C-alpha positions in Angstrom: -46.8 25.7 -11.1 -45.4 22.7 -9.3 -46.9 20.1 -7.0 -45.4 20.1 -3.6 -43.9 16.7 -2.5 -45.9 14.2 -0.5 -49.3 15.6 -1.5 -52.2 13.3 -2.4 -52.3 14.3 -6.0 -48.9 12.6 -6.6 -50.8 9.3 -6.3 -53.2 10.1 -9.2 -52.5 9.1 -12.8 -53.6 11.2 -15.7 -54.3 9.5 -19.0 -51.6 10.8 -21.4 -53.9 10.8 -24.5 -57.2 12.3 -23.1 -55.8 14.1 -20.1 -58.5 12.8 -17.8 -58.4 10.7 -14.6 -59.5 7.1 -14.6 -62.8 6.2 -12.9 -60.9 4.8 -9.9 -58.8 8.0 -9.6 -61.9 10.2 -10.1 -63.6 8.3 -7.3 -60.6 8.8 -5.0 -60.6 12.5 -5.9 -64.3 12.7 -5.0 -63.5 11.2 -1.5 -60.7 13.7 -1.1 -63.0 16.6 -2.2 -65.6 15.4 0.4 -62.9 15.5 3.1 -62.0 19.1 2.1 -65.8 20.0 2.1 -66.0 20.3 5.9 -69.3 22.3 5.7 -70.9 19.5 3.7 -72.2 21.9 1.0 -70.8 19.9 -2.0 -68.6 22.9 -2.7 -65.4 24.6 -1.4 -65.5 28.3 -0.4 -62.6 30.7 -1.2 -60.8 30.0 2.1 -60.9 26.2 1.7 -59.9 26.5 -1.9 -57.0 28.9 -1.0 -55.6 26.5 1.6 -56.0 23.5 -0.6 -54.1 25.1 -3.5 -51.5 26.7 -1.2 -50.8 23.3 0.3 -50.5 21.3 -2.9 -48.8 23.8 -5.3 -46.3 26.6 -5.3 -48.8 29.2 -6.6 -48.7 32.7 -5.1 -51.7 34.0 -3.2 -52.8 36.2 -6.1 -52.5 33.3 -8.6 -54.6 31.1 -6.2 -57.4 33.7 -6.0 -57.3 34.3 -9.8 -57.8 30.5 -10.3 -60.7 30.6 -7.9 -62.3 33.5 -9.8 -61.7 31.7 -13.1 -63.3 28.4 -11.9 -66.2 30.1 -10.1 -68.2 30.3 -13.5 -71.6 30.9 -11.9 -70.2 33.6 -9.4 -71.6 31.8 -6.4 -68.4 32.2 -4.4 -67.9 28.4 -4.3 -66.1 25.7 -6.3 -68.1 22.5 -7.0 -66.6 19.1 -7.8 -66.8 19.6 -11.6 -64.5 22.7 -11.3 -62.3 21.0 -8.8 -61.9 18.0 -11.1 -60.9 20.3 -14.0 -58.4 22.1 -11.8 -56.8 18.8 -10.7 -56.6 17.6 -14.3 -54.8 20.9 -15.2 -52.4 20.5 -12.3 -51.7 16.9 -13.3 -51.2 17.8 -16.9 -48.7 20.5 -15.8 -46.9 17.9 -13.6 -46.7 15.4 -16.5 -45.7 18.1 -19.1 -49.0 17.6 -21.0 -50.3 21.2 -20.9 -50.5 21.5 -24.6 -52.2 18.1 -24.9 -54.7 19.2 -22.3 -55.4 22.5 -24.1 -56.0 20.6 -27.4 -58.2 17.9 -25.9 -60.3 20.3 -23.8 -60.0 23.4 -25.9 -63.6 24.8 -25.3 -63.5 24.6 -21.5 -59.9 26.0 -21.5 -61.0 28.8 -23.8 -63.9 29.7 -21.4 -61.5 29.5 -18.5 -59.1 31.9 -20.1 -61.8 34.3 -21.2 -61.7 36.3 -17.9 -64.1 39.1 -18.9 -66.6 36.8 -20.6 -66.3 38.6 -24.0 -66.0 35.3 -26.0 -62.4 36.3 -26.9 -59.1 35.9 -25.2 -56.8 39.0 -25.3 -53.1 39.4 -24.6 -53.8 40.6 -21.0 -56.0 37.6 -20.3 -53.4 35.2 -21.7 -50.6 37.0 -19.7 -52.6 36.7 -16.5 -53.3 33.0 -16.9 -50.2 31.7 -18.7 -48.9 30.0 -15.6 -51.7 27.5 -15.8 -50.5 26.0 -19.1 -46.8 26.8 -18.9 -46.9 29.3 -21.8 -43.7 31.4 -21.8 -43.9 35.2 -22.0 -41.9 35.2 -25.2 -44.5 32.9 -26.9 -47.4 35.3 -26.2 -46.7 37.9 -28.9 -45.9 35.1 -31.4 -49.3 33.4 -30.6 -51.2 36.6 -31.4 -49.1 37.4 -34.5 -49.6 33.9 -35.9 -53.2 33.1 -35.0 -55.0 36.4 -34.7 -56.5 36.2 -38.2 -59.0 38.9 -37.7 -56.3 41.3 -36.6 -58.2 42.7 -33.6 -55.6 41.5 -31.0 -58.1 39.0 -29.6 -58.4 35.3 -30.2 -61.9 34.0 -30.8 -62.6 30.3 -30.2 -61.7 29.2 -33.8 -58.4 31.0 -33.7 -57.7 29.6 -30.2 -58.5 26.1 -31.5 -56.0 26.5 -34.4 -53.4 27.5 -31.8 -54.0 24.3 -29.8 -53.8 22.2 -33.0 -50.5 23.9 -33.9 -49.2 23.3 -30.3 -50.0 19.6 -30.3 -48.5 19.2 -33.8 -45.3 20.9 -32.8 -45.2 18.7 -29.6 -45.6 15.5 -31.7 -42.9 16.6 -34.1 -40.5 17.3 -31.2 -41.3 13.8 -29.7 -40.6 12.1 -33.0 -37.3 14.0 -33.4 -36.3 13.0 -29.9 -37.2 9.4 -30.5 -35.3 9.3 -33.8 -32.2 10.9 -32.1 -32.4 8.3 -29.3 -32.7 5.4 -31.7 -29.7 6.7 -33.7 -27.6 7.1 -30.6 -28.6 3.5 -29.5 -27.7 2.1 -32.9 -24.3 3.9 -32.8 -23.5 2.6 -29.3 -24.4 -1.0 -30.4 -22.0 -0.6 -33.4 -19.3 0.6 -31.0 -19.9 -2.4 -28.7 -19.7 -4.8 -31.7 -16.4 -3.2 -32.8 -14.8 -3.6 -29.4 -15.7 -7.3 -29.4 -13.8 -7.8 -32.6 
């Protein structure tokens, strides 16, 4: 999922630690939501939602409607500002490569979002259908269930899902540390080369 160029969401900043918008950005998003809400119902219907997501992202029509169904928790056929805010935070985390951080920080709402059938578990089919939201590769799916499905029922309950998010964030932090260490080493080597050329 990618944001299209020149859309309003490019002007919002997501906090890199908590994966939430600042108060100022949330207020701007609220004004934007009110502009989209042409019927003044404090909600977007499926048509408004479809055109919004189609305009700002590269999601397919099926993916847009799946996201609508996932966010329409109370099955009213409308998306309120709370759900809209969560969606924008997901999009922004995707844009800033913070998907795993978002899943870790907001594991319970994410788990409920991925639980398509409302069975309090997330199965491989549900993960497969929604993996585009959090940039989970197809090859990772079988490994996730192999490593974290402790009960062996091919379903992740919330505790197993939470362990998966902790593992993801830990792996992400280790990669970042390795990248920083490599960068510092290459900078030190380039400084040594510069000093040698001066001699």
